[in-house]
Structure formats: C-alpha cells, structure tokens
N, C-alpha and C positions, 0 to 999 in steps of 0.2 A: 500394456497399453497399446492401443492401435494407433496407426498413423492418423486416422480420422480424428481421434481424441486429441492428439497433439495439435492438429490443425485448428480444432475448436479452441483449445487453450491459447494458441498463438493469436487467433483472432480476438479473443477476449483481452489478451494483453495489449494488443494494438488499439482496440476500442477504448480501453480505459486510459492508456497513455495519451490518446487524442483528447479524451475528456479533460485530463489535467491541463494539457496544452491550451485547449480552448477556454477553459475556466480562468487560466492565468493570463490570457491575452489582455493587454492593456491594464494589468494589475501590477502593483508594486509589492515589494517585500513588506512594507508597512501595512498594506492591505491584508497580507497573510497573518501578520501579528495582531491586527486589530479585529478582524472579522472572523469570529469563531466558526460560523457556519461555512464560510469559504475554506478555512483551514481544515475543518473536519471533512469536508467533501474531497479536498485534494488528498488528504491523508488516506481516506478510504479508497480512492481510485488507485493510489500508489500501492496500497496494501493488496488490492485485488490483482494488480500486475504481479506482485511478488508471490502471492498464493498460486496464481496460474503457473508462474515459472517453476515453482516447487513441484507442481504436478505433471510437468512435461516429462516424458519418459527419459530414463537414463540413456537409452540408445540414441534418442534424438539429441540430447545435450552433448553426448560424446561425439556425435557426428557433426556438431556445430560448436566446436570448442572455441571459436573466435568470439562467441557471445559470452560476456562476463556473467554467467548464470549466478554465481555466488553473490555478486553485488546486487543483482536484481532480487534474488530470493531473500536477502537479509532485510528488505523493507517490510517483511511480514512480522518481524520481531521487534515490536514496540515494547518499551519498558512498562511494567504495570504501574498504576498510580500508587503513590505512597499513601499509607494509612496514617491517620493522626495518632497522637500519642495515646489516646484512650482506646486504640485498636478498634474503633468503630468500623462499620462497613463503608463509610463515606471517605473518599479521598480528601487530603488536606485542601482546604479552601472551598469545599463543596458546601452549598447552602441548602439546608433542608427547609421545606415549606411548612 
C-alpha cells in the first residue's frame, strides 16, 4: 500500500469521526437508545472508521504504535443478528410486511 492510500484512509477516518461528533452534539444517550436512525448512522460512521483503520498499511501502523489500532479496528466487528427459533432469515423481533 502506498503512502498516498494511507493518507486517504486517514482522511476518511477523520471525516467519519467528525460526522459522529457532529451528529452527537447536543444529543443524549437516551436519544441514541430511542432514535434508530440516529443510532444506525452513528454505528455506520464508527464502522467506517474501523474499516479504514483495518486497511491502513502495516508499515504505517507499526511506525505509529502510539495509536491504539486494535481498539479502532474492533469496531468493524459487530455481532450478527440472532435468528428466531424457526431459523428464518429474519432476526428476532423483525416484523415482516
């Protein structure tokens, strides 16, 4: 991976971290719990930060060991939704139309 690609990934990380910060401004934890769209947007922004961190070159990560890369990257690993007992393709609690 080139240095240019690392720079683009870092910019992407910064942009999406700022999007989370801006979206959460003047919002509370209860907003996150109640507002599914807000929560989904924040989760996606954080996931993008983690995905970008996972794609930064090993050489760059090794030369910047003060950054907790493993903590950033783990945000890409969300648990899969549980399936209901009838093993349908819909997660538990999903309402079909």
